[in-house]
FISE-414975 format. One line per 8 residues: number of its first residue (from 1); their letters; for each residue x negated, y, z of N, C-alpha, C, O. Coordinates in pm, 1 decimal, m for minus. Each point is the difference from the previous one (the first is absolute). Last residue first. Example, Ala and Ser with C-alpha at 12.3 -4.5 7.8 and 13.67 -1.06 7.14 Angstrom:
2
2> sa> m1285.0 m225.0 708.0 m82.0 119.0 6.0 77.0 109.0 73.0 m50.9 110.8 16.9 | 21.9 m682.8 m23.9 89.0 119.0 0.0 m90.0 120.0 0.0 m103.6 m1.9 66.5
END
This chain:
226
226> kiveivkm> m599.2 m1530.9 m2344.0 m126.3 48.9 m29.5 m73.1 m85.9 m111.8 m113.2 30.8 m37.3 | 533.5 m169.2 219.2 19.1 135.5 m99.3 m148.4 58.5 m45.7 m23.5 51.4 m109.4 | 40.5 m425.5 435.4 53.4 m45.2 m147.6 12.8 127.5 m85.7 m36.5 m1.0 m117.5 | m59.4 85.4 556.1 m111.1 m71.6 m59.9 33.1 m40.1 m139.5 m74.5 21.2 m95.7 | 432.2 142.4 360.1 m103.0 90.4 m40.9 m116.6 m39.2 m64.5 m41.8 66.5 m94.7 | 532.5 m282.3 102.8 m112.9 m1.4 88.6 m94.3 92.2 m61.8 m12.3 0.5 m122.5 | 551.6 24.4 110.7 m114.9 m15.7 m80.9 m125.5 m8.1 97.4 m9.7 74.7 97.3 | 615.4 m97.9 m118.0 m118.5 20.2 77.4 m118.8 m26.9 m78.6 18.5 m86.0 m86.1
218> neyykklv> 442.6 15.2 m17.6 m47.7 135.5 m43.4 m136.5 21.2 70.5 m65.4 100.7 m27.1 | 321.6 m501.8 130.5 m5.8 34.6 m139.5 m75.2 122.2 m52.7 m64.8 m4.0 m104.6 | 120.8 m313.2 527.8 m44.2 153.0 m10.5 m37.6 m1.5 m146.6 m115.8 m8.6 m41.1 | 290.0 m396.8 172.9 50.2 78.2 96.2 m18.6 157.7 m9.7 79.3 85.7 38.9 | m272.0 m424.8 m336.7 135.8 m20.5 m5.8 77.6 75.7 87.8 115.4 26.2 m33.9 | m595.8 m37.1 51.8 52.4 76.2 m113.3 164.1 m18.2 m32.5 62.4 83.9 m64.9 | m296.0 m320.5 411.4 11.2 150.1 24.5 52.0 76.3 m103.4 75.8 95.5 16.3 | m173.8 m563.4 m78.4 122.1 37.5 95.2 15.1 137.9 4.7 105.7 53.4 m33.7
210> ddnyyrdl> m489.0 m160.4 m201.6 122.8 m11.6 m99.1 122.2 12.1 94.3 96.8 65.5 m38.6 | m520.2 m41.6 244.6 32.6 120.9 m83.8 131.9 m39.4 m80.3 85.1 86.5 m20.2 | m93.4 m356.7 470.9 m109.7 24.4 m88.0 54.8 114.9 m97.6 115.1 42.8 8.6 | 33.5 m315.1 411.4 34.2 142.0 m51.1 m115.0 55.1 m78.7 m69.6 94.8 36.3 | 58.2 m537.2 153.7 156.8 21.8 m21.9 19.8 141.5 m47.1 109.2 28.7 m49.1 | m569.1 m164.2 98.6 55.9 m122.9 m28.8 162.6 31.5 m55.8 45.5 m29.5 m110.5 | m331.7 332.9 336.9 m48.6 m7.8 m136.2 79.2 m105.9 m63.7 28.4 15.1 m118.9 | 38.2 54.4 559.4 74.9 114.7 m65.9 m44.6 m12.1 m147.1 74.2 40.5 m89.6
202> ftgiitfp> m243.5 m344.4 395.0 127.0 m27.8 m10.4 52.3 118.4 m89.3 88.2 m27.0 m81.6 | m534.5 65.1 212.1 18.9 m119.0 m94.6 161.1 m13.9 m31.5 35.4 m14.4 m117.0 | m159.6 338.2 436.7 m14.9 37.3 m138.5 14.1 m113.9 m110.4 50.3 13.3 m111.5 | m10.5 m118.4 567.7 129.6 89.7 m41.8 m31.0 44.2 m144.4 85.2 m5.3 m88.7 | m425.6 m223.1 322.0 102.6 m94.1 m51.2 127.9 62.6 m47.2 81.0 m55.9 m74.0 | m551.3 307.7 45.9 80.0 m56.7 106.7 82.0 m93.3 m65.9 m0.5 m14.2 m122.3 | m300.4 250.5 m140.8 m84.8 m44.5 107.6 94.3 m38.5 128.2 m53.8 m25.4 107.8 | 94.3 119.9 m691.3 51.8 5.3 140.9 m103.6 m57.1 88.8 m81.7 m82.0 m42.2
194> aqakaryh> m117.1 301.5 m412.5 72.6 m120.5 38.2 48.6 12.4 149.6 m70.7 58.7 82.0 | m34.3 292.1 m487.6 m33.5 m27.3 141.3 81.8 m129.6 31.4 120.9 m8.1 m21.8 | m143.3 293.0 m407.1 m52.1 m145.4 15.9 m36.7 m18.7 129.5 m107.1 m59.1 13.5 | 358.1 445.3 m155.4 m161.0 20.7 26.9 m57.5 m127.0 12.6 m110.3 m4.3 54.6 | 569.1 m1.1 m110.5 m48.3 89.0 m112.2 m156.2 35.6 22.8 m71.7 38.0 m92.6 | 290.4 m271.8 438.1 m22.6 m83.8 m89.1 m43.3 87.6 m131.1 m92.7 m45.8 m66.8 | 186.0 274.9 438.2 m118.3 m53.4 12.4 m14.6 m118.3 m109.7 m113.9 m32.8 m33.2 | 537.6 272.5 48.3 m106.7 101.6 m8.5 m147.2 m60.5 5.4 m84.3 51.3 m73.6
186> qrilagws> 464.3 m317.6 147.1 m9.9 9.0 m120.4 m107.8 114.1 m20.6 m79.5 m15.7 m92.6 | 162.3 m78.4 510.3 m61.7 m118.2 m58.5 m7.9 21.9 m146.5 m99.7 m41.6 m59.1 | 356.3 337.5 306.5 m158.7 38.4 33.1 m61.1 m121.0 m79.0 m93.2 30.2 m74.5 | 550.7 m56.7 35.8 m68.6 125.2 m73.2 m134.1 15.9 33.9 m80.5 42.1 m83.0 | 317.0 m361.3 331.5 m11.7 m58.0 m155.6 m73.5 120.0 m67.7 m103.4 m19.2 m64.0 | 209.0 113.9 511.1 m116.1 m81.2 m5.8 2.0 m48.3 m150.9 m111.3 m9.6 m51.6 | 481.2 281.2 120.3 m128.1 86.5 26.8 m128.3 m112.8 m4.2 m97.7 30.2 m68.5 | 513.2 m247.6 54.7 m2.3 90.1 m110.0 m131.6 84.0 1.0 m75.5 m4.1 m97.2
178> igfdlvll> 184.5 m269.9 454.7 m25.7 m91.7 m113.3 m18.4 101.1 m113.5 m97.2 m18.8 m73.1 | 200.9 233.4 477.3 m125.0 m77.3 14.8 m32.9 m71.3 m125.2 m114.8 8.2 m44.0 | 533.8 213.2 88.9 m114.2 95.5 m34.1 m133.4 m46.0 m0.7 m90.0 48.7 m68.5 | 481.3 m325.5 172.7 m11.0 47.1 m149.4 m113.2 81.7 m32.4 m67.9 m10.3 m102.2 | 141.9 m118.5 550.4 m48.3 m115.8 m78.7 m9.5 46.0 m136.0 m101.5 m23.0 m65.9 | 306.6 337.6 331.7 m134.9 m1.8 26.4 m69.1 m128.2 m77.5 m107.4 17.5 m57.7 | 558.6 19.4 26.5 m60.1 121.2 m62.6 m163.1 m15.8 29.3 m84.2 1.2 m89.7 | 378.2 m312.5 314.1 m21.6 m26.3 m137.9 m60.8 103.5 m77.2 m68.0 m36.8 m95.8
170> sfcvvtff> 142.4 140.7 555.5 m65.2 m118.7 m19.6 m33.1 m44.6 m136.0 m117.2 m20.2 m31.9 | 431.1 360.3 109.9 m131.4 54.7 28.3 m98.4 m111.5 m19.4 m93.5 17.4 m78.1 | 541.5 m143.0 64.6 m35.4 65.3 m120.2 m132.2 56.2 5.0 m69.2 m5.4 m101.7 | 234.9 m207.5 519.5 m4.8 m84.4 m125.5 m59.9 58.7 m127.5 m98.0 m51.0 m54.3 | 207.3 343.8 405.9 m144.9 m91.9 45.9 m22.0 m113.6 m117.1 m108.1 m24.9 m53.4 | 522.0 288.5 43.0 m108.2 89.7 m38.7 m153.8 m77.5 17.7 m98.9 12.6 m72.2 | 518.7 m208.4 185.7 m16.4 6.4 m141.3 m133.5 75.5 m34.2 m80.1 m31.8 m87.9 | 210.4 25.7 543.9 m27.0 m144.0 m46.5 m34.0 9.5 m142.6 m107.5 m48.4 m35.4
162> nrfkipys> 278.5 445.1 211.7 m151.3 m33.3 51.1 m39.5 m137.4 m31.9 m119.4 m21.5 m20.8 | 557.4 155.3 m77.3 m84.5 87.1 m74.9 m148.6 m26.5 40.2 m91.8 4.3 m81.9 | 443.4 m235.7 315.9 m11.8 m50.6 m146.0 m95.0 83.1 m72.2 m72.9 m56.6 m81.5 | 161.6 222.9 508.2 m78.3 m135.8 m0.3 m5.2 m65.3 m126.6 m103.6 m59.0 m30.5 | 335.9 485.0 61.7 m135.1 6.8 37.5 m75.2 m141.6 m16.7 m98.3 m18.9 m71.6 | 528.2 111.7 m208.7 m26.6 m10.0 135.0 m151.1 m3.4 9.1 m72.5 m47.5 m87.4 | 251.0 317.7 m336.3 m8.1 m139.9 48.3 m34.6 m5.0 142.5 m66.2 93.2 45.5 | 120.5 317.2 m267.9 119.7 m66.4 m9.1 m2.8 m133.9 51.5 100.0 m52.7 48.7
154> eilkelfp> m480.0 351.6 m140.7 59.2 15.0 136.6 128.5 m65.0 8.7 42.8 m10.1 115.0 | m273.6 51.9 m538.9 m71.1 m92.6 99.9 51.5 14.1 137.0 m28.6 m92.4 76.2 | 266.1 314.7 m405.2 m7.1 m130.7 m27.3 m69.7 m67.3 92.2 47.6 m98.0 57.4 | m38.4 562.3 m31.0 125.3 m59.9 32.4 5.2 m159.2 m0.3 49.0 m69.1 89.2 | m419.8 285.4 m278.2 m8.0 37.2 143.7 128.6 m75.9 61.9 m12.2 m88.3 84.9 | m49.6 150.4 m538.9 m69.7 m120.5 53.9 14.3 m9.2 156.8 12.4 m103.3 65.7 | 214.1 457.1 m297.3 57.1 m132.4 m20.8 m82.8 m114.2 69.8 48.9 m91.6 66.1 | m239.0 533.2 m57.1 122.8 m9.0 72.4 71.9 m118.8 m17.4 48.6 m46.0 103.4
146> yivrvfiv> m413.4 99.8 m374.5 m48.6 m15.5 126.3 122.6 m3.6 87.2 10.3 m97.7 74.1 | 43.5 183.1 m534.7 m29.8 m125.0 33.7 m26.9 m37.2 146.0 39.3 m105.6 49.5 | 80.8 560.7 m233.8 102.7 m107.8 m18.5 m30.4 m125.3 55.3 82.0 m57.2 71.7 | m346.8 474.4 m13.4 151.3 16.6 m2.6 97.6 m94.7 m7.5 110.7 4.4 53.6 | m602.3 m82.0 m71.4 40.4 99.0 113.0 138.1 13.9 26.5 52.0 m23.8 109.0 | m207.7 m190.8 m519.0 m36.4 m73.9 109.9 61.5 53.0 134.4 79.9 m63.2 69.2 | m65.2 325.1 m475.1 105.9 m104.1 0.0 m26.4 m101.6 120.9 99.2 m46.2 56.3 | m429.3 373.7 m106.7 113.5 59.6 34.3 125.5 m106.8 m6.9 80.5 m3.5 93.1
138> allgwvvm> m498.0 m133.6 m217.0 m6.9 27.6 139.3 133.2 65.9 36.9 56.1 m33.6 104.3 | m126.6 m96.0 m551.0 5.6 m90.6 70.7 18.6 20.1 150.7 75.6 m69.2 68.2 | m205.7 394.7 m365.0 126.2 m33.0 m16.2 58.8 m111.7 89.1 106.3 12.0 60.8 | m584.1 109.8 m77.3 80.7 89.8 60.6 166.3 m18.4 m0.3 70.4 28.3 97.0 | m360.2 m331.1 m336.9 m20.8 m5.5 151.2 89.5 102.7 62.6 90.3 m33.6 76.7 | m141.0 103.6 m523.4 84.3 m110.6 28.2 13.4 m34.0 151.6 107.8 m4.2 59.3 | m412.8 306.1 m201.5 143.1 58.6 m1.5 97.9 m96.5 27.6 99.3 20.0 69.8 | m539.5 m151.1 m128.6 19.1 61.0 135.0 125.8 92.4 2.2 38.5 52.2 104.7
130> fpittrgn> m164.5 m253.2 m491.6 50.2 m101.9 84.8 15.7 47.3 140.5 79.5 m48.8 80.4 | m226.0 342.9 m430.0 129.3 m38.6 m20.2 47.0 m121.1 113.9 114.1 m7.0 45.6 | m561.7 157.4 m43.5 85.7 106.0 51.5 145.3 m42.6 m22.8 80.4 14.0 92.1 | m424.8 m416.9 m47.0 21.3 106.5 m100.2 90.7 110.0 84.9 58.8 m28.9 104.2 | m436.7 m407.3 26.2 135.4 63.4 m6.0 9.6 119.0 m93.5 m98.1 52.3 m52.9 | m298.4 m297.0 42.4 62.9 m84.7 117.4 136.8 36.7 9.3 75.0 m93.2 28.8 | m420.6 270.7 m347.5 77.7 m111.1 m37.7 67.5 m97.3 106.7 41.1 m114.5 m19.0 | m261.4 557.0 64.4 m86.6 m97.6 m11.0 56.6 m155.3 m27.2 m47.5 m105.4 42.5
122> lnlfdgsy> 392.6 451.6 m43.3 m107.2 7.2 99.4 m96.2 m103.1 5.8 25.7 m96.4 72.2 | 325.2 311.3 m471.6 m33.1 m115.3 90.8 m101.2 56.9 95.2 m64.7 100.5 m29.3 | 350.3 108.3 m357.4 m10.5 49.4 154.0 m44.5 m82.2 103.8 30.9 16.6 118.0 | 147.6 m253.7 m556.7 m13.7 138.0 8.7 m24.2 55.0 154.9 71.6 m40.7 91.5 | m257.7 m442.0 m295.2 121.2 60.5 25.5 m12.5 150.4 24.6 m109.9 48.2 27.8 | m244.1 m421.8 m68.4 58.7 77.0 m140.7 124.8 83.9 35.5 35.9 75.4 m90.4 | m220.5 m320.3 466.7 m115.0 74.3 m61.2 45.3 93.9 m141.9 m29.6 116.6 m26.0 | 213.0 m430.5 375.1 89.9 101.1 m61.2 m100.0 95.3 m77.8 30.4 110.5 m45.1
114> dwsitgff> 36.4 m616.0 271.4 m113.5 80.4 m33.0 74.1 104.7 m92.1 67.0 m34.3 m97.4 | 53.8 m418.2 452.5 32.6 111.0 m75.4 m114.7 76.6 m27.0 m95.0 0.1 78.3 | 28.1 m389.3 137.8 120.9 m32.9 m32.6 82.0 106.0 m83.4 102.4 m30.7 m61.0 | m654.2 m192.7 197.4 115.2 127.4 m18.1 115.3 m33.0 m51.6 1.8 m81.0 m92.7 | m462.5 m141.2 384.1 104.3 m17.5 m98.3 75.6 142.5 m24.8 m0.2 91.6 82.2 | m335.8 m274.8 250.3 m64.3 9.1 m117.7 89.3 m11.2 m118.9 m33.8 m53.2 m105.7 | 72.7 70.4 606.0 49.9 m125.2 m66.9 m50.6 12.0 m149.2 25.7 m95.3 m73.5 | m122.2 434.7 412.1 11.4 m108.8 60.4 30.3 m128.1 m73.1 m29.9 m108.7 49.3
106> leqffsmf> m0.1 543.2 m238.6 m112.9 0.1 80.0 m10.1 m150.8 71.9 m106.8 m60.9 4.2 | 483.3 218.4 m271.1 m116.9 m18.0 m109.0 m141.1 m39.5 103.1 m92.6 m69.6 m41.6 | 516.7 152.9 252.4 13.2 m114.9 m69.7 m138.6 m13.6 m73.5 m63.3 m105.6 3.9 | 108.4 499.2 224.3 m14.5 m111.8 86.5 m4.6 m139.1 m75.8 m84.7 m85.6 25.5 | 164.3 500.8 m241.7 m118.8 m6.9 23.9 m39.1 m127.7 99.6 m108.6 m57.9 m4.9 | 545.1 142.8 m138.4 m77.0 m33.8 m113.7 m131.9 m30.8 30.2 m57.2 m99.5 m44.4 | 329.4 268.4 380.9 33.8 m119.2 m13.2 m94.5 m71.9 m127.5 m55.3 m109.6 8.5 | 56.9 585.3 84.8 m60.1 m76.9 116.6 0.1 m148.2 m44.3 m106.7 m60.1 m11.6
98> yeffggll> 366.6 337.1 m234.5 m146.7 30.3 m37.2 m78.7 m83.6 73.8 m86.1 m70.4 m52.8 | 541.9 84.6 147.8 m30.4 m82.4 m112.8 m144.5 m1.4 m44.9 m56.4 m96.7 m51.3 | 195.1 372.8 412.5 m12.0 m127.7 45.2 m6.1 m112.0 m130.7 m49.1 m112.1 13.1 | 83.8 585.4 m71.0 m123.3 m33.6 80.2 m9.5 m139.7 42.7 m109.1 m55.1 15.0 | 493.0 211.3 m227.4 m112.4 16.5 m101.6 m119.4 m58.3 66.8 m70.2 m88.0 m49.8 | 460.0 109.8 320.0 m9.2 m98.0 m84.2 m110.2 m3.9 m100.5 m51.5 m106.6 m33.7 | 91.6 466.7 318.0 m3.9 m124.6 81.9 m14.8 m115.8 m108.7 m103.6 m65.9 m8.7 | 221.8 491.4 m171.0 m144.3 10.4 66.6 m25.4 m139.8 80.5 m114.1 m44.9 m10.3
90> agklftky> 562.7 99.7 m154.6 m91.3 2.7 m113.7 m160.5 m20.2 49.4 m75.2 m89.5 m38.7 | 417.0 163.7 383.5 m1.9 m128.8 m75.6 m93.1 m12.6 m110.2 m81.6 m92.1 0.3 | 139.3 499.6 200.6 m65.9 m75.7 89.5 m16.9 m138.0 m52.6 m107.6 m59.7 2.8 | 387.8 375.6 m250.7 m152.7 25.8 8.3 m87.8 m98.1 71.9 m100.1 m48.5 m52.7 | 578.2 m5.5 77.8 m65.0 m22.1 m126.2 m130.7 15.3 m17.2 m73.7 m88.8 m42.8 | 288.5 238.7 417.0 m14.0 m168.6 m5.4 m64.2 m39.1 m127.4 m93.1 m79.9 m10.0 | 199.0 547.9 67.8 m107.9 m36.7 73.3 m29.9 m164.8 9.0 m111.2 m51.5 11.7 | 476.0 220.3 m243.0 m107.3 40.2 m68.8 m127.9 m34.5 79.1 m99.5 m46.9 m55.2
82> csekrvlf> 531.4 m37.9 212.0 m25.2 m101.4 m76.5 m142.4 43.7 m83.4 m71.8 m86.3 m50.5 | 162.0 268.6 551.3 57.6 19.9 m146.4 m39.2 m110.0 m60.0 m83.5 m72.0 54.6 | 115.7 m42.3 434.3 m66.2 93.0 m67.2 52.5 17.7 m120.7 91.7 m77.1 m28.4 | m81.8 m248.2 494.0 91.0 97.4 m66.7 m76.7 119.6 m61.7 m47.6 88.9 70.5 | m138.9 m605.4 m46.4 20.4 115.3 100.0 90.6 83.9 m96.2 16.4 m12.3 m121.4 | m346.2 m377.1 11.4 143.7 m30.0 45.8 5.1 109.1 110.3 m49.9 m11.4 111.9 | m384.5 m60.5 m340.4 109.7 87.0 m65.4 148.8 m2.9 42.5 83.8 75.0 m50.1 | m526.2 m338.8 205.2 m4.2 147.8 m15.9 99.9 105.8 m53.8 m4.6 122.3 13.8
74> ltflvaga> 41.0 m610.8 98.8 m86.2 50.1 98.6 m24.3 161.4 m5.8 0.9 79.5 94.0 | 236.6 m349.8 m439.5 74.8 m2.8 137.9 m75.1 71.2 110.1 63.0 65.9 82.8 | m272.4 m96.9 m519.6 118.6 54.8 m2.6 73.6 25.8 116.3 42.6 111.4 30.5 | m380.1 m411.8 m48.5 m67.2 121.8 17.1 99.6 109.9 m13.8 m12.2 99.9 71.0 | 142.4 m549.4 m145.6 m30.8 8.9 143.7 m41.1 153.2 30.2 41.0 61.5 98.5 | 52.5 m200.7 m544.7 120.6 10.5 76.2 m35.8 27.4 152.7 69.6 73.8 69.9 | m420.8 m178.7 m349.1 61.5 124.4 m40.4 114.9 31.5 81.1 8.1 109.0 56.5 | m189.5 m531.0 m27.7 m74.1 96.3 88.6 48.0 153.5 m45.5 1.8 91.1 82.8
66> gylpsipg> 208.1 m442.0 m332.8 52.4 m0.1 141.5 m94.5 81.4 87.1 51.8 53.3 98.2 | m169.3 m55.1 m543.3 152.5 57.0 32.3 15.5 m16.1 127.8 22.9 99.8 68.4 | m399.9 m319.3 m199.2 m16.5 137.9 m12.8 120.6 84.8 10.0 m12.8 116.9 36.4 | 2.8 m605.0 m16.3 m37.4 68.0 122.1 m11.0 141.1 m24.8 35.7 73.7 91.9 | 257.5 m434.3 m337.2 m100.0 107.7 m35.9 m19.2 77.2 117.7 80.8 84.2 39.2 | 183.3 m574.8 m182.9 m44.4 84.0 113.8 m110.9 94.9 m62.6 m95.4 m51.4 m58.5 | 411.4 m363.5 m31.9 m23.3 101.2 m70.1 m6.9 114.6 109.3 90.6 53.0 64.3 | m266.7 m580.9 m18.1 124.2 87.3 20.1 m13.2 139.7 m71.4 m115.8 32.1 m26.5
58> yilgrrlq> m334.4 m305.0 102.0 139.2 m53.0 18.3 94.0 98.5 39.6 m15.7 73.9 97.2 | m420.5 55.5 m210.1 14.8 m121.6 m78.8 147.3 m38.6 14.4 71.9 m15.1 m98.7 | m197.6 524.8 150.9 m13.9 m121.2 70.1 22.0 m118.2 m86.7 65.2 15.8 m103.2 | m5.3 450.2 m38.2 m131.0 20.2 76.7 m27.1 m142.5 57.9 m118.0 m20.8 28.2 | 421.0 127.4 m500.1 m4.5 m24.7 144.9 m129.7 33.6 58.4 m96.0 21.3 m74.0 | 405.0 m70.7 m395.5 m85.6 108.2 48.0 10.1 m12.9 162.9 98.2 41.4 61.6 | 0.0 m336.9 m568.3 9.7 4.8 171.9 m71.8 113.3 39.7 m109.3 17.1 m53.9 | 394.5 m48.7 m411.5 m124.6 m13.5 47.8 m13.2 24.0 177.1 55.3 83.2 71.8
50> wvlehhyh> 302.9 m166.0 m536.8 6.7 35.3 158.0 m145.3 m48.0 60.2 m21.5 m119.3 21.0 | 217.0 303.6 m533.4 m85.7 m103.6 81.0 m1.1 49.4 137.3 m21.5 114.9 38.6 | 282.0 m17.9 m555.2 27.2 m10.9 159.3 m100.0 m87.5 52.6 2.2 m119.5 m29.3 | m83.0 425.7 m435.2 39.1 m119.7 55.2 19.0 m13.3 130.2 m79.4 64.1 68.8 | m95.0 294.6 m364.0 145.1 m49.4 m34.6 11.1 m130.9 22.2 44.7 m74.4 m87.3 | m433.6 377.2 169.7 3.4 m118.2 m62.1 119.9 m53.9 m54.0 m3.3 m88.6 m85.4 | m63.6 503.8 331.0 m123.7 m0.8 m59.7 11.8 m137.0 m95.9 m55.0 9.6 m109.7 | 418.4 77.9 413.9 m40.4 116.6 m73.1 m93.8 m10.3 m110.9 27.3 39.3 m113.4
42> yhifvnvi> 51.5 m385.4 431.6 88.7 6.9 m108.9 m22.8 108.0 m80.3 m10.9 m17.5 m121.3 | m231.2 m9.8 506.3 m53.2 m93.6 m83.5 102.1 m18.9 m141.1 m43.1 m32.3 m110.6 | 143.3 327.1 485.4 m104.7 46.5 m68.0 m51.0 m100.1 m108.4 m44.6 42.8 m106.4 | 403.7 m173.1 368.4 44.4 117.6 m81.2 m109.7 41.2 m74.4 13.8 16.2 m121.2 | m88.6 m359.9 436.9 69.4 m44.1 m107.5 37.8 117.3 m84.1 m3.9 m23.7 m120.7 | m214.3 150.2 495.8 m102.6 m66.1 m80.2 85.2 m45.7 m119.8 m36.4 35.5 m112.1 | 262.0 127.7 480.7 m57.6 89.8 m92.0 m87.8 m31.7 m97.9 m16.2 71.3 m99.0 | 187.4 m392.7 378.9 123.0 53.5 m65.8 m61.1 120.9 m63.4 43.3 17.3 m113.9
34> qeyyagfi> m326.9 m218.9 406.0 20.3 m98.7 m103.0 106.0 49.6 m86.7 m7.7 m40.5 m116.0 | m121.7 303.5 492.3 m102.7 2.3 m97.8 41.1 m94.2 m136.2 m22.2 31.5 m116.9 | 307.7 m31.8 492.4 m1.2 135.4 m53.5 m105.2 11.9 m126.1 26.0 50.6 m109.1 | 7.1 m416.4 384.4 94.9 m11.3 m79.4 25.6 130.9 m78.0 59.0 4.4 m107.9 | m374.6 m24.5 445.9 m30.9 m96.4 m78.0 106.8 m8.8 m119.7 m44.7 m13.3 m113.9 | 99.0 314.4 484.9 m114.8 35.4 m91.5 m17.2 m106.4 m120.8 m13.4 35.8 m117.0 | 306.3 m157.2 475.4 79.3 111.2 m86.6 m124.7 41.1 m115.9 18.7 m7.8 m121.4 | m172.3 m266.8 477.4 94.4 m67.3 m97.4 67.3 107.7 m97.2 3.8 m20.6 m121.3
26> sgllfiwf> m248.3 193.2 443.8 m96.8 m88.4 m74.7 73.7 m57.1 m105.4 m28.7 10.7 m119.2 | 268.8 244.8 465.7 m70.9 68.0 m116.9 m83.4 m64.4 m76.9 m21.0 52.5 m109.4 | 214.5 m291.5 460.6 85.3 39.5 m94.7 m39.7 87.8 m105.8 36.2 m17.4 m116.4 | m334.3 m107.2 464.5 21.8 m111.9 m79.0 105.9 26.9 m106.1 m16.3 m44.5 m113.6 | m113.7 396.6 423.1 m115.6 m33.8 m96.3 38.6 m119.4 m97.8 m31.1 0.2 m119.1 | 343.1 137.6 449.4 m13.6 112.7 m114.8 m115.7 m52.3 m89.5 7.5 0.9 m122.9 | 32.4 m244.2 486.7 120.4 m54.8 m83.8 m0.8 102.5 m113.8 24.1 m33.8 m115.9 | m335.8 101.3 474.2 m21.7 m136.3 m76.9 103.0 m8.8 m88.2 m35.7 m51.2 m106.2
18> lkilpihd> 80.6 405.6 380.9 m104.1 26.1 m86.3 m19.4 m123.3 m100.0 m10.2 7.7 m122.5 | 298.8 m50.4 508.3 65.2 84.4 m128.3 m117.4 23.0 m88.5 29.4 m20.1 m117.8 | m178.9 m195.7 486.3 95.4 m107.0 m76.3 60.6 98.2 m118.6 1.6 m34.9 m118.1 | m271.3 274.2 428.3 m79.3 m76.9 m116.6 67.8 m96.1 m64.5 m39.9 m39.2 m109.6 | 264.4 502.4 337.6 m45.7 m140.5 30.5 m74.5 m78.0 m116.7 33.4 11.6 m117.9 | m61.8 525.8 186.9 88.2 m83.1 m58.5 m31.1 m163.2 20.6 m107.7 m46.9 m36.9 | 3.7 609.8 229.3 m23.5 m150.5 9.0 120.6 m80.5 m83.3 120.1 22.1 15.7 | m224.6 456.6 m204.6 17.3 m38.6 130.5 m16.4 m148.4 5.5 m18.3 m64.2 m103.4
10> sfkffstw> m232.7 305.7 m282.5 124.1 m31.8 43.2 8.0 m44.0 131.3 m97.3 m57.5 49.0 | m282.4 373.7 m259.3 20.9 m161.6 4.4 152.8 5.9 63.2 32.0 90.7 76.9 | m211.2 326.2 m387.0 13.6 m42.0 126.1 49.2 m142.0 14.6 86.8 m43.6 m75.6 | m262.1 348.3 m286.1 1.9 m147.8 m6.1 16.5 m35.2 145.7 m73.5 m87.3 46.1 | 27.7 541.9 m100.7 62.2 m34.9 m130.7 46.1 m146.9 m9.3 105.8 m29.6 m55.6 | m391.1 195.9 403.3 138.8 28.5 18.3 107.9 m44.0 m105.4 112.1 m47.4 18.5 | m591.3 17.5 m65.6 28.8 m70.4 106.4 134.9 m19.8 40.1 49.3 m106.5 37.1 | m236.5 425.1 m350.9 43.0 m125.4 m75.3 34.2 m99.8 130.7 91.2 m80.1 m20.6
2> km> 7.6 596.8 99.0 m100.0 m96.6 m6.0 32.3 m124.8 m49.1 111.0 m49.1 20.5 | 85.7 565.9 m121.6 19.5 m129.6 40.8 m115.6 m101.7 12.8 m65.1 m18.2 m102.8
END
């Protein structure tokens, strides 16, 4: 079997549906990470701590999981065995987590996860056990979550759905712009580079390192680490 057919692209799926799968997957991912972190922290420190785990400043949104849900939708939603779905999901999830770790380090000069000391890690960016988790999530998503989301999204009237999508999409783009802009400025502040636009000055004033630390509690600046 060729890899091109192994990861065959899905049939046409409306962009509106993909947007809502991304948004709902992002929200689910944020709460999933936060809940898991509560148990992990309690296991090691015997205290309950609710730590924010998100990818954007405003709202419980983790784009990594939202993008993962979109990838699962595009490449995995079809009639096939759970074994194939699991294997493809593990490979897709592991590759995407590895890529996003590299992307974050390259463009923002930060890291949000480092598995260097973990069992069967791949350059500290992902691990084989976490790929297994991605595979399990893929099976659950394809068999349970996606059919539910599909019915939920299509249950709303088209006009209302389109209007609400435009509003949420606009707010999400603004959130991405502020969040990514603030992270880029943090990267350059660590290099002692002053802003050269009014936007950079605005971000330095209202989204400084202390503010970002509040929203990205587990994120570390590479220059500081070195």
